[in-house]
mmCIF file of the N, C-alpha and C atoms, coordinates in Angstrom:
data_MODEL
# 
_entry.id   MODEL 
# 
loop_
_atom_site.group_PDB 
_atom_site.id 
_atom_site.type_symbol 
_atom_site.label_atom_id 
_atom_site.label_alt_id 
_atom_site.label_comp_id 
_atom_site.label_asym_id 
_atom_site.label_entity_id 
_atom_site.label_seq_id 
_atom_site.pdbx_PDB_ins_code 
_atom_site.Cartn_x 
_atom_site.Cartn_y 
_atom_site.Cartn_z 
_atom_site.occupancy 
_atom_site.B_iso_or_equiv 
_atom_site.pdbx_formal_charge 
_atom_site.auth_seq_id 
_atom_site.auth_comp_id 
_atom_site.auth_asym_id 
_atom_site.auth_atom_id 
_atom_site.pdbx_PDB_model_num 
ATOM 1   N N  . MET A 1 1  ? -58.185 72.669 89.962  1.00 0.00 ? 1  MET A N  1 
ATOM 2   C CA . MET A 1 1  ? -57.991 71.369 89.109  1.00 0.00 ? 1  MET A CA 1 
ATOM 3   C C  . MET A 1 1  ? -58.709 71.101 87.766  1.00 0.00 ? 1  MET A C  1 
ATOM 4   N N  . ARG A 1 2  ? -57.760 70.812 86.576  1.00 0.00 ? 2  ARG A N  1 
ATOM 5   C CA . ARG A 1 2  ? -57.685 71.759 85.516  1.00 0.00 ? 2  ARG A CA 1 
ATOM 6   C C  . ARG A 1 2  ? -59.313 70.268 85.084  1.00 0.00 ? 2  ARG A C  1 
ATOM 7   N N  . PRO A 1 3  ? -59.863 70.657 84.148  1.00 0.00 ? 3  PRO A N  1 
ATOM 8   C CA . PRO A 1 3  ? -61.551 69.499 84.006  1.00 0.00 ? 3  PRO A CA 1 
ATOM 9   C C  . PRO A 1 3  ? -60.582 67.909 83.673  1.00 0.00 ? 3  PRO A C  1 
ATOM 10  N N  . GLY A 1 4  ? -60.827 67.514 84.097  1.00 0.00 ? 4  GLY A N  1 
ATOM 11  C CA . GLY A 1 4  ? -59.823 65.902 83.156  1.00 0.00 ? 4  GLY A CA 1 
ATOM 12  C C  . GLY A 1 4  ? -58.328 65.784 84.204  1.00 0.00 ? 4  GLY A C  1 
ATOM 13  N N  . GLY A 1 5  ? -58.504 67.062 84.995  1.00 0.00 ? 5  GLY A N  1 
ATOM 14  C CA . GLY A 1 5  ? -57.087 66.651 85.313  1.00 0.00 ? 5  GLY A CA 1 
ATOM 15  C C  . GLY A 1 5  ? -56.784 65.921 86.890  1.00 0.00 ? 5  GLY A C  1 
ATOM 16  N N  . LEU A 1 6  ? -55.139 65.578 87.169  1.00 0.00 ? 6  LEU A N  1 
ATOM 17  C CA . LEU A 1 6  ? -55.132 63.797 88.256  1.00 0.00 ? 6  LEU A CA 1 
ATOM 18  C C  . LEU A 1 6  ? -54.480 65.025 89.059  1.00 0.00 ? 6  LEU A C  1 
ATOM 19  N N  . ALA A 1 7  ? -54.438 64.604 90.407  1.00 0.00 ? 7  ALA A N  1 
ATOM 20  C CA . ALA A 1 7  ? -53.202 65.286 91.624  1.00 0.00 ? 7  ALA A CA 1 
ATOM 21  C C  . ALA A 1 7  ? -51.535 64.534 90.454  1.00 0.00 ? 7  ALA A C  1 
ATOM 22  N N  . GLY A 1 8  ? -51.924 63.473 90.393  1.00 0.00 ? 8  GLY A N  1 
ATOM 23  C CA . GLY A 1 8  ? -50.056 62.725 89.908  1.00 0.00 ? 8  GLY A CA 1 
ATOM 24  C C  . GLY A 1 8  ? -49.598 63.646 89.338  1.00 0.00 ? 8  GLY A C  1 
ATOM 25  N N  . ALA A 1 9  ? -50.759 63.782 88.334  1.00 0.00 ? 9  ALA A N  1 
ATOM 26  C CA . ALA A 1 9  ? -50.248 64.428 86.765  1.00 0.00 ? 9  ALA A CA 1 
ATOM 27  C C  . ALA A 1 9  ? -49.686 66.856 86.801  1.00 0.00 ? 9  ALA A C  1 
ATOM 28  N N  . LEU A 1 10 ? -49.753 66.732 87.337  1.00 0.00 ? 10 LEU A N  1 
ATOM 29  C CA . LEU A 1 10 ? -49.715 67.915 87.880  1.00 0.00 ? 10 LEU A CA 1 
ATOM 30  C C  . LEU A 1 10 ? -47.793 68.092 88.031  1.00 0.00 ? 10 LEU A C  1 
ATOM 31  N N  . ARG A 1 11 ? -47.046 69.013 87.231  1.00 0.00 ? 11 ARG A N  1 
ATOM 32  C CA . ARG A 1 11 ? -45.826 69.381 86.659  1.00 0.00 ? 11 ARG A CA 1 
ATOM 33  C C  . ARG A 1 11 ? -45.173 70.819 87.124  1.00 0.00 ? 11 ARG A C  1 
ATOM 34  N N  . SER A 1 12 ? -44.380 70.854 87.283  1.00 0.00 ? 12 SER A N  1 
ATOM 35  C CA . SER A 1 12 ? -43.802 72.127 87.213  1.00 0.00 ? 12 SER A CA 1 
ATOM 36  C C  . SER A 1 12 ? -43.943 73.887 86.320  1.00 0.00 ? 12 SER A C  1 
ATOM 37  N N  . ALA A 1 13 ? -44.961 72.485 85.478  1.00 0.00 ? 13 ALA A N  1 
ATOM 38  C CA . ALA A 1 13 ? -45.723 74.116 84.485  1.00 0.00 ? 13 ALA A CA 1 
ATOM 39  C C  . ALA A 1 13 ? -46.742 74.423 84.873  1.00 0.00 ? 13 ALA A C  1 
ATOM 40  N N  . ASP A 1 14 ? -47.413 73.730 85.855  1.00 0.00 ? 14 ASP A N  1 
ATOM 41  C CA . ASP A 1 14 ? -48.562 74.033 86.703  1.00 0.00 ? 14 ASP A CA 1 
ATOM 42  C C  . ASP A 1 14 ? -48.073 75.353 87.887  1.00 0.00 ? 14 ASP A C  1 
ATOM 43  N N  . ALA A 1 15 ? -47.095 75.723 88.496  1.00 0.00 ? 15 ALA A N  1 
ATOM 44  C CA . ALA A 1 15 ? -46.529 76.437 88.998  1.00 0.00 ? 15 ALA A CA 1 
ATOM 45  C C  . ALA A 1 15 ? -47.553 77.463 89.281  1.00 0.00 ? 15 ALA A C  1 
ATOM 46  N N  . GLY A 1 16 ? -47.451 78.449 90.307  1.00 0.00 ? 16 GLY A N  1 
ATOM 47  C CA . GLY A 1 16 ? -48.587 79.300 90.272  1.00 0.00 ? 16 GLY A CA 1 
ATOM 48  C C  . GLY A 1 16 ? -49.786 79.086 89.628  1.00 0.00 ? 16 GLY A C  1 
ATOM 49  N N  . ARG A 1 17 ? -50.628 77.937 89.020  1.00 0.00 ? 17 ARG A N  1 
ATOM 50  C CA . ARG A 1 17 ? -51.575 77.760 89.538  1.00 0.00 ? 17 ARG A CA 1 
ATOM 51  C C  . ARG A 1 17 ? -52.349 77.525 90.348  1.00 0.00 ? 17 ARG A C  1 
ATOM 52  N N  . SER A 1 18 ? -53.294 78.125 90.798  1.00 0.00 ? 18 SER A N  1 
ATOM 53  C CA . SER A 1 18 ? -54.752 77.393 92.010  1.00 0.00 ? 18 SER A CA 1 
ATOM 54  C C  . SER A 1 18 ? -55.122 76.358 91.319  1.00 0.00 ? 18 SER A C  1 
ATOM 55  N N  . VAL A 1 19 ? -55.674 75.156 92.673  1.00 0.00 ? 19 VAL A N  1 
ATOM 56  C CA . VAL A 1 19 ? -55.538 74.430 92.199  1.00 0.00 ? 19 VAL A CA 1 
ATOM 57  C C  . VAL A 1 19 ? -56.887 73.600 93.245  1.00 0.00 ? 19 VAL A C  1 
ATOM 58  N N  . THR A 1 20 ? -57.498 72.899 92.736  1.00 0.00 ? 20 THR A N  1 
ATOM 59  C CA . THR A 1 20 ? -58.616 71.461 93.965  1.00 0.00 ? 20 THR A CA 1 
ATOM 60  C C  . THR A 1 20 ? -57.558 70.754 93.248  1.00 0.00 ? 20 THR A C  1 
ATOM 61  N N  . VAL A 1 21 ? -57.415 69.470 93.863  1.00 0.00 ? 21 VAL A N  1 
ATOM 62  C CA . VAL A 1 21 ? -56.733 68.547 94.612  1.00 0.00 ? 21 VAL A CA 1 
ATOM 63  C C  . VAL A 1 21 ? -57.651 67.542 95.047  1.00 0.00 ? 21 VAL A C  1 
ATOM 64  N N  . ALA A 1 22 ? -58.071 66.183 94.663  1.00 0.00 ? 22 ALA A N  1 
ATOM 65  C CA . ALA A 1 22 ? -58.601 65.045 95.826  1.00 0.00 ? 22 ALA A CA 1 
ATOM 66  C C  . ALA A 1 22 ? -58.206 63.515 95.981  1.00 0.00 ? 22 ALA A C  1 
ATOM 67  N N  . GLY A 1 23 ? -58.189 62.456 96.841  1.00 0.00 ? 23 GLY A N  1 
ATOM 68  C CA . GLY A 1 23 ? -57.537 61.493 96.898  1.00 0.00 ? 23 GLY A CA 1 
ATOM 69  C C  . GLY A 1 23 ? -56.668 61.224 98.267  1.00 0.00 ? 23 GLY A C  1 
ATOM 70  N N  . TRP A 1 24 ? -56.402 60.480 98.210  1.00 0.00 ? 24 TRP A N  1 
ATOM 71  C CA . TRP A 1 24 ? -55.662 58.951 99.634  1.00 0.00 ? 24 TRP A CA 1 
ATOM 72  C C  . TRP A 1 24 ? -54.855 59.937 100.332 1.00 0.00 ? 24 TRP A C  1 
ATOM 73  N N  . VAL A 1 25 ? -54.782 60.370 100.859 1.00 0.00 ? 25 VAL A N  1 
ATOM 74  C CA . VAL A 1 25 ? -53.198 60.206 102.026 1.00 0.00 ? 25 VAL A CA 1 
ATOM 75  C C  . VAL A 1 25 ? -52.550 58.795 102.229 1.00 0.00 ? 25 VAL A C  1 
ATOM 76  N N  . HIS A 1 26 ? -51.214 58.890 101.232 1.00 0.00 ? 26 HIS A N  1 
ATOM 77  C CA . HIS A 1 26 ? -50.425 57.870 101.137 1.00 0.00 ? 26 HIS A CA 1 
ATOM 78  C C  . HIS A 1 26 ? -49.616 57.852 102.614 1.00 0.00 ? 26 HIS A C  1 
ATOM 79  N N  . ARG A 1 27 ? -49.133 58.928 103.160 1.00 0.00 ? 27 ARG A N  1 
ATOM 80  C CA . ARG A 1 27 ? -48.006 59.063 103.687 1.00 0.00 ? 27 ARG A CA 1 
ATOM 81  C C  . ARG A 1 27 ? -47.658 60.481 104.526 1.00 0.00 ? 27 ARG A C  1 
ATOM 82  N N  . VAL A 1 28 ? -47.760 61.238 106.242 1.00 0.00 ? 28 VAL A N  1 
ATOM 83  C CA . VAL A 1 28 ? -48.412 61.989 106.459 1.00 0.00 ? 28 VAL A CA 1 
ATOM 84  C C  . VAL A 1 28 ? -46.904 61.798 107.489 1.00 0.00 ? 28 VAL A C  1 
ATOM 85  N N  . ARG A 1 29 ? -45.835 63.576 107.594 1.00 0.00 ? 29 ARG A N  1 
ATOM 86  C CA . ARG A 1 29 ? -45.349 63.330 108.660 1.00 0.00 ? 29 ARG A CA 1 
ATOM 87  C C  . ARG A 1 29 ? -45.133 65.412 108.663 1.00 0.00 ? 29 ARG A C  1 
ATOM 88  N N  . ASN A 1 30 ? -44.919 64.592 110.191 1.00 0.00 ? 30 ASN A N  1 
ATOM 89  C CA . ASN A 1 30 ? -44.649 66.561 110.698 1.00 0.00 ? 30 ASN A CA 1 
ATOM 90  C C  . ASN A 1 30 ? -43.294 66.581 111.181 1.00 0.00 ? 30 ASN A C  1 
ATOM 91  N N  . LEU A 1 31 ? -42.791 67.482 111.348 1.00 0.00 ? 31 LEU A N  1 
ATOM 92  C CA . LEU A 1 31 ? -41.329 68.029 110.783 1.00 0.00 ? 31 LEU A CA 1 
ATOM 93  C C  . LEU A 1 31 ? -40.880 69.698 111.257 1.00 0.00 ? 31 LEU A C  1 
ATOM 94  N N  . GLY A 1 32 ? -41.771 69.872 112.614 1.00 0.00 ? 32 GLY A N  1 
ATOM 95  C CA . GLY A 1 32 ? -41.118 70.481 113.952 1.00 0.00 ? 32 GLY A CA 1 
ATOM 96  C C  . GLY A 1 32 ? -42.469 71.750 112.984 1.00 0.00 ? 32 GLY A C  1 
ATOM 97  N N  . GLY A 1 33 ? -43.677 70.836 113.190 1.00 0.00 ? 33 GLY A N  1 
ATOM 98  C CA . GLY A 1 33 ? -44.402 72.338 112.935 1.00 0.00 ? 33 GLY A CA 1 
ATOM 99  C C  . GLY A 1 33 ? -45.396 72.887 110.854 1.00 0.00 ? 33 GLY A C  1 
ATOM 100 N N  . ILE A 1 34 ? -44.270 71.801 110.343 1.00 0.00 ? 34 ILE A N  1 
ATOM 101 C CA . ILE A 1 34 ? -44.766 71.960 108.704 1.00 0.00 ? 34 ILE A CA 1 
ATOM 102 C C  . ILE A 1 34 ? -45.361 70.476 109.095 1.00 0.00 ? 34 ILE A C  1 
ATOM 103 N N  . ILE A 1 35 ? -46.481 70.514 107.782 1.00 0.00 ? 35 ILE A N  1 
ATOM 104 C CA . ILE A 1 35 ? -46.648 69.171 107.751 1.00 0.00 ? 35 ILE A CA 1 
ATOM 105 C C  . ILE A 1 35 ? -46.303 68.310 106.623 1.00 0.00 ? 35 ILE A C  1 
ATOM 106 N N  . PHE A 1 36 ? -46.198 67.490 106.008 1.00 0.00 ? 36 PHE A N  1 
ATOM 107 C CA . PHE A 1 36 ? -45.932 67.023 104.691 1.00 0.00 ? 36 PHE A CA 1 
ATOM 108 C C  . PHE A 1 36 ? -47.050 65.756 104.260 1.00 0.00 ? 36 PHE A C  1 
ATOM 109 N N  . VAL A 1 37 ? -47.780 66.450 103.517 1.00 0.00 ? 37 VAL A N  1 
ATOM 110 C CA . VAL A 1 37 ? -48.446 65.204 103.133 1.00 0.00 ? 37 VAL A CA 1 
ATOM 111 C C  . VAL A 1 37 ? -48.195 64.949 101.747 1.00 0.00 ? 37 VAL A C  1 
ATOM 112 N N  . ASP A 1 38 ? -48.668 63.245 101.386 1.00 0.00 ? 38 ASP A N  1 
ATOM 113 C CA . ASP A 1 38 ? -48.302 62.647 100.408 1.00 0.00 ? 38 ASP A CA 1 
ATOM 114 C C  . ASP A 1 38 ? -49.401 62.371 100.021 1.00 0.00 ? 38 ASP A C  1 
ATOM 115 N N  . LEU A 1 39 ? -50.259 63.505 98.764  1.00 0.00 ? 39 LEU A N  1 
ATOM 116 C CA . LEU A 1 39 ? -51.608 63.057 98.930  1.00 0.00 ? 39 LEU A CA 1 
ATOM 117 C C  . LEU A 1 39 ? -51.198 61.619 96.886  1.00 0.00 ? 39 LEU A C  1 
ATOM 118 N N  . ARG A 1 40 ? -52.518 61.087 97.056  1.00 0.00 ? 40 ARG A N  1 
ATOM 119 C CA . ARG A 1 40 ? -52.277 59.388 96.104  1.00 0.00 ? 40 ARG A CA 1 
ATOM 120 C C  . ARG A 1 40 ? -53.664 60.039 94.944  1.00 0.00 ? 40 ARG A C  1 
ATOM 121 N N  . ASP A 1 41 ? -53.911 59.088 93.828  1.00 0.00 ? 41 ASP A N  1 
ATOM 122 C CA . ASP A 1 41 ? -54.729 59.029 93.257  1.00 0.00 ? 41 ASP A CA 1 
ATOM 123 C C  . ASP A 1 41 ? -54.058 58.123 92.280  1.00 0.00 ? 41 ASP A C  1 
ATOM 124 N N  . ARG A 1 42 ? -54.847 58.486 90.929  1.00 0.00 ? 42 ARG A N  1 
ATOM 125 C CA . ARG A 1 42 ? -54.260 57.537 90.108  1.00 0.00 ? 42 ARG A CA 1 
ATOM 126 C C  . ARG A 1 42 ? -53.511 57.590 89.061  1.00 0.00 ? 42 ARG A C  1 
ATOM 127 N N  . ALA A 1 43 ? -53.643 58.285 89.560  1.00 0.00 ? 43 ALA A N  1 
ATOM 128 C CA . ALA A 1 43 ? -51.569 59.537 88.979  1.00 0.00 ? 43 ALA A CA 1 
ATOM 129 C C  . ALA A 1 43 ? -49.940 59.591 89.021  1.00 0.00 ? 43 ALA A C  1 
ATOM 130 N N  . GLY A 1 44 ? -50.670 58.626 90.449  1.00 0.00 ? 44 GLY A N  1 
ATOM 131 C CA . GLY A 1 44 ? -49.186 59.543 91.284  1.00 0.00 ? 44 GLY A CA 1 
ATOM 132 C C  . GLY A 1 44 ? -49.460 59.865 92.375  1.00 0.00 ? 44 GLY A C  1 
ATOM 133 N N  . LEU A 1 45 ? -48.452 60.460 92.602  1.00 0.00 ? 45 LEU A N  1 
ATOM 134 C CA . LEU A 1 45 ? -48.316 61.633 93.931  1.00 0.00 ? 45 LEU A CA 1 
ATOM 135 C C  . LEU A 1 45 ? -48.124 62.627 93.584  1.00 0.00 ? 45 LEU A C  1 
ATOM 136 N N  . LEU A 1 46 ? -48.703 63.553 94.824  1.00 0.00 ? 46 LEU A N  1 
ATOM 137 C CA . LEU A 1 46 ? -48.841 64.913 94.731  1.00 0.00 ? 46 LEU A CA 1 
ATOM 138 C C  . LEU A 1 46 ? -48.072 65.567 96.731  1.00 0.00 ? 46 LEU A C  1 
ATOM 139 N N  . GLN A 1 47 ? -47.143 65.985 97.197  1.00 0.00 ? 47 GLN A N  1 
ATOM 140 C CA . GLN A 1 47 ? -47.052 66.794 97.875  1.00 0.00 ? 47 GLN A CA 1 
ATOM 141 C C  . GLN A 1 47 ? -47.269 67.854 98.367  1.00 0.00 ? 47 GLN A C  1 
ATOM 142 N N  . VAL A 1 48 ? -47.712 68.085 99.218  1.00 0.00 ? 48 VAL A N  1 
ATOM 143 C CA . VAL A 1 48 ? -49.129 68.911 99.654  1.00 0.00 ? 48 VAL A CA 1 
ATOM 144 C C  . VAL A 1 48 ? -47.394 69.664 101.856 1.00 0.00 ? 48 VAL A C  1 
ATOM 145 N N  . SER A 1 49 ? -47.596 70.423 101.197 1.00 0.00 ? 49 SER A N  1 
ATOM 146 C CA . SER A 1 49 ? -47.113 70.888 102.863 1.00 0.00 ? 49 SER A CA 1 
ATOM 147 C C  . SER A 1 49 ? -48.363 72.107 103.210 1.00 0.00 ? 49 SER A C  1 
ATOM 148 N N  . PHE A 1 50 ? -48.093 71.692 104.679 1.00 0.00 ? 50 PHE A N  1 
ATOM 149 C CA . PHE A 1 50 ? -48.898 72.686 105.473 1.00 0.00 ? 50 PHE A CA 1 
ATOM 150 C C  . PHE A 1 50 ? -47.965 73.344 106.095 1.00 0.00 ? 50 PHE A C  1 
ATOM 151 N N  . ASN A 1 51 ? -47.705 74.498 105.762 1.00 0.00 ? 51 ASN A N  1 
ATOM 152 C CA . ASN A 1 51 ? -46.527 75.497 106.920 1.00 0.00 ? 51 ASN A CA 1 
ATOM 153 C C  . ASN A 1 51 ? -47.488 77.028 106.923 1.00 0.00 ? 51 ASN A C  1 
ATOM 154 N N  . PRO A 1 52 ? -47.184 76.513 108.460 1.00 0.00 ? 52 PRO A N  1 
ATOM 155 C CA . PRO A 1 52 ? -47.619 78.201 109.528 1.00 0.00 ? 52 PRO A CA 1 
ATOM 156 C C  . PRO A 1 52 ? -46.936 79.405 108.968 1.00 0.00 ? 52 PRO A C  1 
ATOM 157 N N  . ASP A 1 53 ? -46.141 79.835 107.793 1.00 0.00 ? 53 ASP A N  1 
ATOM 158 C CA . ASP A 1 53 ? -45.854 81.006 107.568 1.00 0.00 ? 53 ASP A CA 1 
ATOM 159 C C  . ASP A 1 53 ? -47.291 81.531 106.811 1.00 0.00 ? 53 ASP A C  1 
ATOM 160 N N  . TYR A 1 54 ? -48.202 80.437 105.624 1.00 0.00 ? 54 TYR A N  1 
ATOM 161 C CA . TYR A 1 54 ? -48.537 81.130 105.131 1.00 0.00 ? 54 TYR A CA 1 
ATOM 162 C C  . TYR A 1 54 ? -49.979 80.145 105.165 1.00 0.00 ? 54 TYR A C  1 
ATOM 163 N N  . THR A 1 55 ? -50.174 79.554 105.911 1.00 0.00 ? 55 THR A N  1 
ATOM 164 C CA . THR A 1 55 ? -51.132 78.474 106.826 1.00 0.00 ? 55 THR A CA 1 
ATOM 165 C C  . THR A 1 55 ? -52.289 78.585 108.484 1.00 0.00 ? 55 THR A C  1 
ATOM 166 N N  . SER A 1 56 ? -52.941 78.753 107.972 1.00 0.00 ? 56 SER A N  1 
ATOM 167 C CA . SER A 1 56 ? -53.917 79.185 109.505 1.00 0.00 ? 56 SER A CA 1 
ATOM 168 C C  . SER A 1 56 ? -53.710 78.083 110.101 1.00 0.00 ? 56 SER A C  1 
ATOM 169 N N  . PRO A 1 57 ? -53.510 78.347 111.113 1.00 0.00 ? 57 PRO A N  1 
ATOM 170 C CA . PRO A 1 57 ? -53.668 77.591 113.232 1.00 0.00 ? 57 PRO A CA 1 
ATOM 171 C C  . PRO A 1 57 ? -54.783 76.185 112.827 1.00 0.00 ? 57 PRO A C  1 
ATOM 172 N N  . PRO A 1 58 ? -56.141 76.476 112.570 1.00 0.00 ? 58 PRO A N  1 
ATOM 173 C CA . PRO A 1 58 ? -57.308 75.702 112.384 1.00 0.00 ? 58 PRO A CA 1 
ATOM 174 C C  . PRO A 1 58 ? -56.389 74.154 110.824 1.00 0.00 ? 58 PRO A C  1 
ATOM 175 N N  . VAL A 1 59 ? -55.907 75.070 110.652 1.00 0.00 ? 59 VAL A N  1 
ATOM 176 C CA . VAL A 1 59 ? -56.407 74.030 108.641 1.00 0.00 ? 59 VAL A CA 1 
ATOM 177 C C  . VAL A 1 59 ? -54.678 73.720 109.508 1.00 0.00 ? 59 VAL A C  1 
ATOM 178 N N  . ILE A 1 60 ? -53.784 73.995 110.181 1.00 0.00 ? 60 ILE A N  1 
ATOM 179 C CA . ILE A 1 60 ? -52.226 73.458 110.272 1.00 0.00 ? 60 ILE A CA 1 
ATOM 180 C C  . ILE A 1 60 ? -53.111 72.342 111.199 1.00 0.00 ? 60 ILE A C  1 
ATOM 181 N N  . ALA A 1 61 ? -53.611 72.607 112.015 1.00 0.00 ? 61 ALA A N  1 
ATOM 182 C CA . ALA A 1 61 ? -54.294 71.778 113.290 1.00 0.00 ? 61 ALA A CA 1 
ATOM 183 C C  . ALA A 1 61 ? -55.298 70.632 112.916 1.00 0.00 ? 61 ALA A C  1 
ATOM 184 N N  . ALA A 1 62 ? -56.145 70.647 111.317 1.00 0.00 ? 62 ALA A N  1 
ATOM 185 C CA . ALA A 1 62 ? -57.232 70.038 110.841 1.00 0.00 ? 62 ALA A CA 1 
ATOM 186 C C  . ALA A 1 62 ? -55.818 68.739 109.587 1.00 0.00 ? 62 ALA A C  1 
ATOM 187 N N  . ALA A 1 63 ? -55.113 69.350 109.467 1.00 0.00 ? 63 ALA A N  1 
ATOM 188 C CA . ALA A 1 63 ? -53.736 69.025 108.772 1.00 0.00 ? 63 ALA A CA 1 
ATOM 189 C C  . ALA A 1 63 ? -52.799 67.704 109.341 1.00 0.00 ? 63 ALA A C  1 
ATOM 190 N N  . ASP A 1 64 ? -53.029 67.540 110.782 1.00 0.00 ? 64 ASP A N  1 
ATOM 191 C CA . ASP A 1 64 ? -51.747 66.999 111.636 1.00 0.00 ? 64 ASP A CA 1 
ATOM 192 C C  . ASP A 1 64 ? -53.075 65.997 112.558 1.00 0.00 ? 64 ASP A C  1 
ATOM 193 N N  . THR A 1 65 ? -53.876 65.695 111.919 1.00 0.00 ? 65 THR A N  1 
ATOM 194 C CA . THR A 1 65 ? -54.896 65.006 112.186 1.00 0.00 ? 65 THR A CA 1 
ATOM 195 C C  . THR A 1 65 ? -55.019 63.316 111.171 1.00 0.00 ? 65 THR A C  1 
ATOM 196 N N  . LEU A 1 66 ? -54.731 64.155 109.727 1.00 0.00 ? 66 LEU A N  1 
ATOM 197 C CA . LEU A 1 66 ? -55.551 62.816 109.259 1.00 0.00 ? 66 LEU A CA 1 
ATOM 198 C C  . LEU A 1 66 ? -54.307 61.370 108.711 1.00 0.00 ? 66 LEU A C  1 
ATOM 199 N N  . GLY A 1 67 ? -55.004 60.659 109.049 1.00 0.00 ? 67 GLY A N  1 
ATOM 200 C CA . GLY A 1 67 ? -54.088 59.246 108.384 1.00 0.00 ? 67 GLY A CA 1 
ATOM 201 C C  . GLY A 1 67 ? -53.898 58.433 107.712 1.00 0.00 ? 67 GLY A C  1 
ATOM 202 N N  . GLN A 1 68 ? -53.537 57.438 107.853 1.00 0.00 ? 68 GLN A N  1 
ATOM 203 C CA . GLN A 1 68 ? -53.023 57.318 106.325 1.00 0.00 ? 68 GLN A CA 1 
ATOM 204 C C  . GLN A 1 68 ? -54.932 56.239 105.807 1.00 0.00 ? 68 GLN A C  1 
ATOM 205 N N  . GLU A 1 69 ? -54.496 56.648 104.436 1.00 0.00 ? 69 GLU A N  1 
ATOM 206 C CA . GLU A 1 69 ? -55.697 56.103 103.892 1.00 0.00 ? 69 GLU A CA 1 
ATOM 207 C C  . GLU A 1 69 ? -57.175 57.035 103.526 1.00 0.00 ? 69 GLU A C  1 
ATOM 208 N N  . PHE A 1 70 ? -56.985 58.058 104.254 1.00 0.00 ? 70 PHE A N  1 
ATOM 209 C CA . PHE A 1 70 ? -58.445 59.124 104.239 1.00 0.00 ? 70 PHE A CA 1 
ATOM 210 C C  . PHE A 1 70 ? -58.780 59.589 103.384 1.00 0.00 ? 70 PHE A C  1 
ATOM 211 N N  . VAL A 1 71 ? -59.237 60.280 102.657 1.00 0.00 ? 71 VAL A N  1 
ATOM 212 C CA . VAL A 1 71 ? -60.139 60.603 101.357 1.00 0.00 ? 71 VAL A CA 1 
ATOM 213 C C  . VAL A 1 71 ? -60.487 62.187 102.286 1.00 0.00 ? 71 VAL A C  1 
ATOM 214 N N  . VAL A 1 72 ? -59.250 63.123 101.592 1.00 0.00 ? 72 VAL A N  1 
ATOM 215 C CA . VAL A 1 72 ? -59.158 64.839 101.077 1.00 0.00 ? 72 VAL A CA 1 
ATOM 216 C C  . VAL A 1 72 ? -59.841 64.946 100.046 1.00 0.00 ? 72 VAL A C  1 
ATOM 217 N N  . GLN A 1 73 ? -59.678 66.307 99.928  1.00 0.00 ? 73 GLN A N  1 
ATOM 218 C CA . GLN A 1 73 ? -60.247 67.670 99.118  1.00 0.00 ? 73 GLN A CA 1 
ATOM 219 C C  . GLN A 1 73 ? -59.173 68.669 99.710  1.00 0.00 ? 73 GLN A C  1 
ATOM 220 N N  . ILE A 1 74 ? -58.786 69.240 98.974  1.00 0.00 ? 74 ILE A N  1 
ATOM 221 C CA . ILE A 1 74 ? -57.563 70.103 99.193  1.00 0.00 ? 74 ILE A CA 1 
ATOM 222 C C  . ILE A 1 74 ? -57.197 70.973 98.082  1.00 0.00 ? 74 ILE A C  1 
ATOM 223 N N  . GLU A 1 75 ? -57.546 72.454 98.595  1.00 0.00 ? 75 GLU A N  1 
ATOM 224 C CA . GLU A 1 75 ? -57.362 73.216 97.484  1.00 0.00 ? 75 GLU A CA 1 
ATOM 225 C C  . GLU A 1 75 ? -56.039 74.445 98.076  1.00 0.00 ? 75 GLU A C  1 
ATOM 226 N N  . GLY A 1 76 ? -55.163 74.933 96.755  1.00 0.00 ? 76 GLY A N  1 
ATOM 227 C CA . GLY A 1 76 ? -54.029 75.923 97.126  1.00 0.00 ? 76 GLY A CA 1 
ATOM 228 C C  . GLY A 1 76 ? -53.652 76.184 95.470  1.00 0.00 ? 76 GLY A C  1 
ATOM 229 N N  . LYS A 1 77 ? -52.608 76.653 96.086  1.00 0.00 ? 77 LYS A N  1 
ATOM 230 C CA . LYS A 1 77 ? -51.036 77.310 95.473  1.00 0.00 ? 77 LYS A CA 1 
ATOM 231 C C  . LYS A 1 77 ? -50.608 76.028 94.819  1.00 0.00 ? 77 LYS A C  1 
ATOM 232 N N  . ILE A 1 78 ? -50.453 75.528 93.864  1.00 0.00 ? 78 ILE A N  1 
ATOM 233 C CA . ILE A 1 78 ? -48.810 74.956 92.879  1.00 0.00 ? 78 ILE A CA 1 
ATOM 234 C C  . ILE A 1 78 ? -47.450 75.752 93.212  1.00 0.00 ? 78 ILE A C  1 
ATOM 235 N N  . VAL A 1 79 ? -46.297 74.636 93.589  1.00 0.00 ? 79 VAL A N  1 
ATOM 236 C CA . VAL A 1 79 ? -45.175 75.879 93.910  1.00 0.00 ? 79 VAL A CA 1 
ATOM 237 C C  . VAL A 1 79 ? -44.008 74.546 94.364  1.00 0.00 ? 79 VAL A C  1 
ATOM 238 N N  . LEU A 1 80 ? -43.234 74.891 93.375  1.00 0.00 ? 80 LEU A N  1 
ATOM 239 C CA . LEU A 1 80 ? -42.006 74.351 92.985  1.00 0.00 ? 80 LEU A CA 1 
ATOM 240 C C  . LEU A 1 80 ? -41.077 74.265 94.688  1.00 0.00 ? 80 LEU A C  1 
ATOM 241 N N  . ARG A 1 81 ? -40.641 73.141 94.676  1.00 0.00 ? 81 ARG A N  1 
ATOM 242 C CA . ARG A 1 81 ? -40.258 73.171 96.282  1.00 0.00 ? 81 ARG A CA 1 
ATOM 243 C C  . ARG A 1 81 ? -37.827 73.829 96.039  1.00 0.00 ? 81 ARG A C  1 
ATOM 244 N N  . PRO A 1 82 ? -38.231 73.725 96.731  1.00 0.00 ? 82 PRO A N  1 
ATOM 245 C CA . PRO A 1 82 ? -36.722 74.836 96.919  1.00 0.00 ? 82 PRO A CA 1 
ATOM 246 C C  . PRO A 1 82 ? -35.631 74.488 96.473  1.00 0.00 ? 82 PRO A C  1 
ATOM 247 N N  . PRO A 1 83 ? -35.052 74.909 95.611  1.00 0.00 ? 83 PRO A N  1 
ATOM 248 C CA . PRO A 1 83 ? -33.192 74.184 94.834  1.00 0.00 ? 83 PRO A CA 1 
ATOM 249 C C  . PRO A 1 83 ? -32.360 73.905 96.079  1.00 0.00 ? 83 PRO A C  1 
# 
């Protein structure tokens, strides 16, 4: 995460950057093995996805145990949603 940066402040210009973000789990959805986590901080929401195509099974399993208001820190790469 850039110094002083927040998860909810990331924008499309940040695509391709590796970041570390932290915040509260706002919502978790498991859509057939792909897990989506809405991460909330004081700047807003960031959607984090855990896809088996690029995420290891232990990380997928850990993401599947997250619940609302859990506090987490996540490292990953910013990728834009497909059109």
